[in-house]
C-alpha angles and dihedrals in degrees: 000000000000115000122229101206121211131194124156115227111203103211099211088055093043094051096041091046097047103029097105091048120101116250092253094053093045090053093050090043093058090051090047090051090051091050094050091045087057087053094245117158106238120196118228095238128118092227091059093048087051090057090053098054120353139278119345131184118222089257092054091046087055090051089054093046092048090069093053143044127240116227117181093336098313131102117249126186112197093200093054091048094051093047093048093048090052090050091047090053092050090050094052091047089051093051090047091051090051092048091049090050090050093050090052092047089050091049092047092048089047094048091044091053092051095047095050 
């Protein structure tokens, strides 16, 4: 089943957090955030980030990496992880709520049929 990924971007946070970045680094960073939100494992290599969003100098690569951590050779962004975990919990709660409503509806329909 194809997934439609959702992650809010708060403009004040985004602009404030990326204002000092070069345009090239900011462009790569948004593509990196999207990849991380989709739970892709992104190697902490300039070549990989170039594939995500275009040419980067070593200095621009450092700008992007400064917004993240590197764990076992892969890029991690704690804010993205936190937001995506919260969204995942809301999705689970929503599914459970729908399942509960469907169960209640089934029980009511079943009782109505037996009482008629």
